[in-house]
SEFI-70937 format. One record per residue: x, y, z of N, C-alpha, C, CB in turn; residue number from 1. Coordinates in steps of 0.1 Angstrom, whole numbers, plus 5000, padded with zeros to 4 digits. Glycine has a CB too. Example, Ala and Ser with C-alpha at 12.3 -4.5 7.8 and 13.67 -1.06 7.14 Angstrom:
! residues 2
<<5132; 4943; 5078>; <5123; 4955; 5078>; <5132; 4967; 5078>; <5113; 4955; 5090>; 1>,
<<5128; 4978; 5071>; <5137; 4989; 5071>; <5129; 5000; 5079>; <5141; 4994; 5057>; 2>,
END
This chain:
! residues 98
<<0292; 1180; 4127>; <0281; 1182; 4136>; <0268; 1182; 4127>; <0282; 1195; 4144>; 1>,
<<0257; 1177; 4133>; <0245; 1176; 4126>; <0238; 1190; 4126>; <0235; 1166; 4132>; 2>,
<<0228; 1191; 4117>; <0220; 1203; 4116>; <0213; 1205; 4130>; <0210; 1203; 4105>; 3>,
<<0211; 1218; 4133>; <0204; 1222; 4145>; <0190; 1216; 4145>; <0203; 1237; 4147>; 4>,
<<0185; 1211; 4157>; <0172; 1206; 4159>; <0164; 1218; 4164>; <0171; 1194; 4169>; 5>,
<<0153; 1222; 4157>; <0145; 1233; 4161>; <0135; 1229; 4171>; <0139; 1240; 4149>; 6>,
<<0131; 1238; 4179>; <0120; 1236; 4189>; <0107; 1233; 4182>; <0119; 1248; 4199>; 7>,
<<0099; 1224; 4188>; <0086; 1220; 4182>; <0077; 1231; 4179>; <0080; 1210; 4191>; 8>,
<<0078; 1243; 4185>; <0068; 1254; 4183>; <0072; 1262; 4170>; <0068; 1263; 4195>; 9>,
<<0084; 1259; 4164>; <0088; 1265; 4152>; <0081; 1258; 4140>; <0103; 1265; 4150>; 10>,
<<0069; 1263; 4137>; <0062; 1256; 4126>; <0068; 1259; 4112>; <0047; 1261; 4126>; 11>,
<<0068; 1250; 4104>; <0074; 1251; 4091>; <0089; 1251; 4091>; <0070; 1264; 4085>; 12>,
<<0095; 1247; 4103>; <0109; 1246; 4104>; <0115; 1236; 4095>; <0113; 1243; 4119>; 13>,
<<0127; 1238; 4089>; <0133; 1228; 4080>; <0139; 1217; 4089>; <0144; 1235; 4072>; 14>,
<<0141; 1218; 4102>; <0146; 1208; 4110>; <0137; 1205; 4122>; <0160; 1213; 4115>; 15>,
<<0125; 1200; 4120>; <0116; 1198; 4131>; <0122; 1187; 4140>; <0102; 1194; 4126>; 16>,
<<0118; 1187; 4153>; <0122; 1176; 4162>; <0115; 1163; 4158>; <0119; 1180; 4177>; 17>,
<<0122; 1153; 4156>; <0117; 1140; 4154>; <0126; 1130; 4162>; <0116; 1136; 4138>; 18>,
<<0121; 1118; 4164>; <0129; 1109; 4171>; <0142; 1105; 4163>; <0121; 1096; 4174>; 19>,
<<0141; 1105; 4150>; <0152; 1102; 4141>; <0163; 1113; 4143>; <0148; 1100; 4127>; 20>,
<<0159; 1125; 4142>; <0168; 1136; 4144>; <0175; 1136; 4157>; <0161; 1150; 4141>; 21>,
<<0167; 1133; 4168>; <0173; 1133; 4181>; <0183; 1121; 4182>; <0162; 1130; 4192>; 22>,
<<0180; 1109; 4177>; <0190; 1098; 4178>; <0202; 1101; 4169>; <0183; 1085; 4174>; 23>,
<<0200; 1108; 4158>; <0211; 1112; 4149>; <0221; 1122; 4156>; <0206; 1118; 4136>; 24>,
<<0215; 1129; 4166>; <0223; 1140; 4172>; <0229; 1136; 4185>; <0214; 1152; 4174>; 25>,
<<0227; 1123; 4189>; <0232; 1119; 4202>; <0247; 1121; 4204>; <0229; 1104; 4205>; 26>,
<<0255; 1117; 4193>; <0270; 1119; 4194>; <0274; 1133; 4197>; <0276; 1114; 4181>; 27>,
<<0267; 1143; 4190>; <0270; 1157; 4193>; <0267; 1161; 4207>; <0261; 1166; 4183>; 28>,
<<0256; 1155; 4213>; <0252; 1158; 4226>; <0263; 1152; 4236>; <0238; 1153; 4230>; 29>,
<<0266; 1140; 4234>; <0275; 1133; 4243>; <0289; 1139; 4242>; <0276; 1118; 4239>; 30>,
<<0293; 1144; 4230>; <0307; 1149; 4229>; <0307; 1164; 4232>; <0311; 1148; 4214>; 31>,
<<0296; 1170; 4236>; <0296; 1184; 4240>; <0297; 1194; 4228>; <0307; 1187; 4249>; 32>,
<<0294; 1189; 4216>; <0295; 1198; 4204>; <0282; 1205; 4201>; <0299; 1190; 4192>; 33>,
<<0271; 1202; 4209>; <0258; 1208; 4206>; <0257; 1222; 4213>; <0247; 1198; 4211>; 34>,
<<0251; 1231; 4205>; <0250; 1245; 4211>; <0239; 1244; 4222>; <0246; 1255; 4200>; 35>,
<<0238; 1255; 4230>; <0229; 1255; 4242>; <0214; 1254; 4238>; <0231; 1268; 4250>; 36>,
<<0210; 1261; 4227>; <0196; 1260; 4223>; <0192; 1246; 4219>; <0193; 1271; 4212>; 37>,
<<0201; 1240; 4211>; <0198; 1227; 4206>; <0198; 1217; 4217>; <0208; 1223; 4195>; 38>,
<<0208; 1219; 4227>; <0208; 1210; 4238>; <0195; 1210; 4246>; <0220; 1214; 4248>; 39>,
<<0190; 1222; 4248>; <0177; 1224; 4255>; <0166; 1216; 4248>; <0173; 1239; 4257>; 40>,
<<0165; 1217; 4235>; <0155; 1211; 4227>; <0157; 1195; 4228>; <0155; 1215; 4212>; 41>,
<<0169; 1191; 4227>; <0173; 1177; 4227>; <0168; 1171; 4241>; <0188; 1175; 4225>; 42>,
<<0172; 1178; 4252>; <0169; 1173; 4265>; <0154; 1173; 4268>; <0176; 1182; 4276>; 43>,
<<0147; 1183; 4262>; <0133; 1184; 4264>; <0126; 1172; 4257>; <0127; 1197; 4258>; 44>,
<<0131; 1169; 4245>; <0125; 1157; 4238>; <0128; 1144; 4246>; <0132; 1156; 4224>; 45>,
<<0140; 1143; 4251>; <0142; 1131; 4260>; <0133; 1130; 4271>; <0157; 1131; 4265>; 46>,
<<0129; 1141; 4278>; <0120; 1141; 4289>; <0106; 1137; 4285>; <0120; 1155; 4296>; 47>,
<<0102; 1140; 4272>; <0089; 1137; 4268>; <0087; 1124; 4260>; <0084; 1149; 4259>; 48>,
<<0098; 1119; 4256>; <0098; 1107; 4247>; <0105; 1095; 4254>; <0104; 1109; 4233>; 49>,
<<0098; 1086; 4259>; <0104; 1075; 4267>; <0112; 1066; 4258>; <0093; 1066; 4274>; 50>,
<<0108; 1064; 4245>; <0116; 1056; 4236>; <0130; 1062; 4234>; <0109; 1054; 4222>; 51>,
<<0131; 1075; 4231>; <0143; 1082; 4229>; <0152; 1082; 4241>; <0141; 1096; 4223>; 52>,
<<0145; 1084; 4253>; <0152; 1084; 4266>; <0159; 1070; 4268>; <0143; 1088; 4277>; 53>,
<<0151; 1060; 4265>; <0156; 1046; 4267>; <0168; 1044; 4258>; <0145; 1036; 4265>; 54>,
<<0167; 1048; 4245>; <0177; 1046; 4235>; <0190; 1054; 4240>; <0173; 1051; 4221>; 55>,
<<0188; 1066; 4244>; <0199; 1074; 4249>; <0206; 1068; 4261>; <0194; 1088; 4252>; 56>,
<<0199; 1063; 4270>; <0205; 1057; 4282>; <0212; 1044; 4278>; <0194; 1054; 4293>; 57>,
<<0207; 1037; 4269>; <0214; 1025; 4264>; <0227; 1029; 4257>; <0205; 1016; 4255>; 58>,
<<0226; 1039; 4249>; <0238; 1044; 4242>; <0249; 1049; 4252>; <0234; 1056; 4232>; 59>,
<<0245; 1056; 4261>; <0254; 1061; 4272>; <0260; 1050; 4280>; <0247; 1072; 4281>; 60>,
<<0252; 1040; 4283>; <0257; 1029; 4290>; <0267; 1021; 4282>; <0245; 1020; 4294>; 61>,
<<0264; 1020; 4269>; <0274; 1012; 4260>; <0287; 1020; 4260>; <0268; 1011; 4246>; 62>,
<<0287; 1033; 4259>; <0299; 1041; 4259>; <0307; 1038; 4272>; <0296; 1056; 4257>; 63>,
<<0300; 1039; 4283>; <0307; 1036; 4296>; <0313; 1022; 4296>; <0297; 1038; 4308>; 64>,
<<0305; 1012; 4292>; <0310; 0999; 4292>; <0322; 0997; 4283>; <0299; 0989; 4288>; 65>,
<<0322; 1003; 4271>; <0333; 1001; 4262>; <0346; 1008; 4267>; <0329; 1005; 4248>; 66>,
<<0344; 1019; 4273>; <0355; 1027; 4279>; <0363; 1019; 4290>; <0351; 1040; 4284>; 67>,
<<0355; 1010; 4297>; <0361; 1003; 4308>; <0369; 0990; 4303>; <0351; 0999; 4318>; 68>,
<<0367; 0987; 4290>; <0373; 0975; 4285>; <0388; 0978; 4281>; <0366; 0970; 4273>; 69>,
<<0396; 0969; 4283>; <0410; 0970; 4279>; <0412; 0959; 4269>; <0420; 0969; 4291>; 70>,
<<0420; 0961; 4259>; <0423; 0951; 4248>; <0428; 0938; 4254>; <0433; 0957; 4238>; 71>,
<<0435; 0939; 4265>; <0441; 0927; 4271>; <0430; 0918; 4277>; <0451; 0931; 4282>; 72>,
<<0418; 0924; 4280>; <0408; 0916; 4286>; <0399; 0908; 4276>; <0399; 0925; 4294>; 73>,
<<0402; 0911; 4263>; <0394; 0904; 4253>; <0401; 0890; 4250>; <0393; 0912; 4240>; 74>,
<<0393; 0879; 4252>; <0399; 0866; 4249>; <0403; 0865; 4235>; <0389; 0855; 4253>; 75>,
<<0414; 0858; 4232>; <0419; 0857; 4218>; <0409; 0851; 4209>; <0432; 0848; 4218>; 76>,
<<0401; 0841; 4214>; <0390; 0835; 4205>; <0380; 0845; 4201>; <0383; 0823; 4213>; 77>,
<<0376; 0854; 4210>; <0366; 0864; 4207>; <0372; 0874; 4197>; <0361; 0871; 4219>; 78>,
<<0384; 0878; 4199>; <0391; 0887; 4190>; <0391; 0881; 4176>; <0405; 0891; 4195>; 79>,
<<0395; 0868; 4175>; <0396; 0862; 4162>; <0382; 0861; 4155>; <0401; 0847; 4163>; 80>,
<<0372; 0858; 4163>; <0358; 0857; 4157>; <0353; 0871; 4152>; <0348; 0852; 4167>; 81>,
<<0356; 0881; 4160>; <0352; 0895; 4156>; <0359; 0899; 4143>; <0355; 0905; 4167>; 82>,
<<0372; 0896; 4142>; <0380; 0899; 4130>; <0375; 0892; 4118>; <0395; 0897; 4132>; 83>,
<<0372; 0879; 4120>; <0366; 0871; 4109>; <0353; 0877; 4104>; <0364; 0856; 4113>; 84>,
<<0344; 0880; 4114>; <0331; 0886; 4110>; <0333; 0899; 4102>; <0323; 0889; 4123>; 85>,
<<0342; 0908; 4107>; <0344; 0921; 4100>; <0349; 0919; 4086>; <0353; 0930; 4109>; 86>,
<<0359; 0910; 4085>; <0365; 0907; 4072>; <0354; 0902; 4062>; <0376; 0897; 4072>; 87>,
<<0346; 0893; 4067>; <0335; 0888; 4058>; <0325; 0899; 4055>; <0328; 0876; 4066>; 88>,
<<0321; 0907; 4065>; <0311; 0918; 4062>; <0317; 0928; 4052>; <0308; 0925; 4076>; 89>,
<<0330; 0930; 4053>; <0336; 0940; 4043>; <0336; 0935; 4029>; <0350; 0944; 4048>; 90>,
<<0336; 0922; 4028>; <0337; 0916; 4014>; <0324; 0914; 4008>; <0344; 0902; 4015>; 91>,
<<0313; 0913; 4016>; <0300; 0911; 4011>; <0294; 0924; 4005>; <0290; 0905; 4022>; 92>,
<<0287; 0923; 3994>; <0280; 0935; 3989>; <0269; 0940; 3998>; <0275; 0933; 3975>; 93>,
<<0266; 0953; 3999>; <0255; 0957; 4007>; <0242; 0951; 4004>; <0254; 0973; 4006>; 94>,
<<0234; 0949; 4014>; <0221; 0943; 4012>; <0212; 0952; 4004>; <0215; 0939; 4025>; 95>,
<<0203; 0947; 3996>; <0193; 0955; 3989>; <0183; 0960; 3998>; <0187; 0947; 3977>; 96>,
<<0181; 0954; 4009>; <0171; 0959; 4019>; <0177; 0968; 4029>; <0164; 0947; 4027>; 97>,
<<0171; 0981; 4030>; <0177; 0991; 4039>; <0176; 0987; 4053>; <0171; 1004; 4037>; 98>,
END
């Protein structure tokens, strides 16, 4: 689980609310691993930040869509292309650009 996200009124906090911290914590929120206080701060940020809200809704929609997929529904050609891509990506050294 990620570090707790502190409310914005906590000045000098080691964990201030930022869009990056909110997006990093999405998995904890979705999985129910976030404590109540952090959940309140997270949800408050989503209400005030349209970019994070849009990102969260896209993330949640992606989770729903992937849960509805069954391996049998993936065409063999697509499966082969994905495996080839992943094998190639694992063999290439990491890019120098972050």
